N, C-alpha and C positions, 0 to 999 in steps of 0.2 A: 395719873396727868400725860405726864411727858410719855409713856407705855402711848399712849393710843393715838400722839403724834408721828412722833419714830412706825410705829406699823403703817401707817399713810403716809409717814414721808416712803417707808420700804415698798408699800405699791405702788407710785408710784411712777419711783423709779424700776422697777421693774418693767413696767407701762415706757413706759420709754428704753426701755433697753427690745424689748419686740415688737418695736411698729423702727427702726432702723435696719428690718430686717437689708439680707445683701437677695430684693428680688429686679424679680432678670424685665429690662427693660427694651424697646425694641421691637421693628414687624420682621415676617420672612414673606418673598414672591417664591408661588414656584410654576410652575401648567405641567400639564403635554397632555395628551393622550387617554379616551377611556370611551366605553358603554352604555349608555345606558340602557334595562335591561327590567325587561316583567320579569313574572315569580315566578314561572318555565322558565328561564334562563337564556327568554328570547332580546335579540337585539331591537327592541321599536323608538320611535318619538317618547320625548318626557313626559308629551300625556300622562303613554302613559305606565310609565315606568315607576318598579318601584324601585328603584335604587343601581347602584353606579359601581360601574367593573372596568377597575385607571388599570390605562393600556390595552382593557380587555383581547387578553392572553386565556381570562380566568373560562373555562367550558361549564355549563348549569347554571344554573339559580345565582345569585348575588348572596355570595358572604364573607359578612369582619372577616374567618379567617381566615377568609385568601388574600392575598396584596400584592399593586403594581408596586409604580415604580410616578416619578417623578423628575422633572431637574429646576433648583434653584434659581430666580433669576431677579431675586435681589435680596438683599440683610440691610437692617439695622442695628444701633443700641449694641446688649450684649449679642445681637445672635449677628451680628456683619463679619466676626470670624468664620462666616458660613458661608466658603469663597462663592460665586455668580455657579452655575452651569453645573454645582457640585450633584449624585446619584440619587437618590432617598429614598424606603421604603413608602409604602399609606396601605392602611387597609381598606376591600372591596366597604360597599358604604347602602347596608339597605336602607336608605334610608322612610322609606312609607310605613314598615316596623322599624323605627332599633329602639336599640337599643349599646349604654350603655360601650364603647373599645376603647379599654388600655393601647397606649403606647398604637393610638391609631396613624400617627405620623413619627415619620425618626430622617434624623439628617443633621451626622457631622457630632454627633453629642447628643442634641437632642431631639427629647418626641412631647408629643403631647397627647392628652388621654382625651376622645372627647364623650362629654356627658350627655351634651342636650342639646335637639337643634331641631330645625327650622324652616320650610320653606318660608322662600321671601318669593319668591313670583315661579310658573312652570305652565312654559308652552309647545305648543312641538318640536320648536327649535332652539329653544331657549332655559335650562332650571336655572333657575338661584342660593341656596341654601347659606341658614350662620347657626354658627355655632357657639360652642360658650366650654369651656373644659383648661386641664389645667397643665400646661406650661411645663420640664424638667429638665434641665444642666445643670453639673455636676460647678461643684462651686458656687452655685446659686440655689435658696430655699424657692419646693412648688410657688409657682404665682398662675393666679388667672387669666382667664385666654381666652379671646374671640379667634371662631374660625369664618369665615365668606369666603364660598363657593363661584362662582358662577361660571360656567358651562355651555356652549357654542353647538349647533352644527349649526352646517350654511348646505340649500341644494336638496335637498331627503337625506344629503349622507347620515345616520345611522354613529355613525364612530364619530366623536368630534373631542375642541379641543378641546381643553379646561384652564384657567387658573384661578387660585382662590393664594388668600393672606390669612397669617397667622398673628397679631400682634400680643403686647403682653399690659393687662386692665389689671393691673392691684384695687385689692380690695381689702379694706382693717381685719383685722383677725379676729373673732367673736371673744377668743376667750381674752383679745390684747386688751381689746371694752369694756368684759367684764371685772380685768385687775383696776384698769384706770377707772371704772362705777366706783368698783369697794373701797377707791382708794378718797376718794371725794368725797363715796360715802361716810368714809375714818373722819376724814377732815370737818366734816358734819358735826357728828356727833363730837371729838375733840371742843372743838365751837361753844355746842349748844351745852357742855357738861364744865364746861370752866366761864360760857357766859350766867351759865345757872350758879358755881360755887360762887361770883363774883355779888354775884345778891343778894346770896342765905348770907 
């Protein structure tokens, strides 16, 4: 009887320890120039585009192997140590045929793996994208986060400016939830065994 209760107590303690992880909090905003390109690598309006060439420096089709640059426009929380006007790198983004991109952007020791992506707005002059992935920063646990992109062109120009932000969005760890469930199961079994022994 005592062993069952002790095991359940140990599982609850393990769950509590995993729930107090050092996750990243805060957000970061960035902006710069880009070109929307079609499959042939030609600069086109957003409705004809299949990818984004950040800063428009890379010739040919958009490839996530190519990188561009951006400037930090603001930061909060744990990311506030990254100064405004810091220069970062970002991989070009083929959004029509998306595949996850490791280290999609990096700046000031922060990196973001883009795992999911969807289009929220796509007109000739406006492009909106949303994504999910993992923020990574030394001294913190990898933290689930979101990425929101807004690109605009004006007056028929094919090179526009973009702004976007990344926010930490912690979610419960599946392993921690499983341990918590096992702890509850252990407590329930211990209580049932104890109740059965008392009635016998």
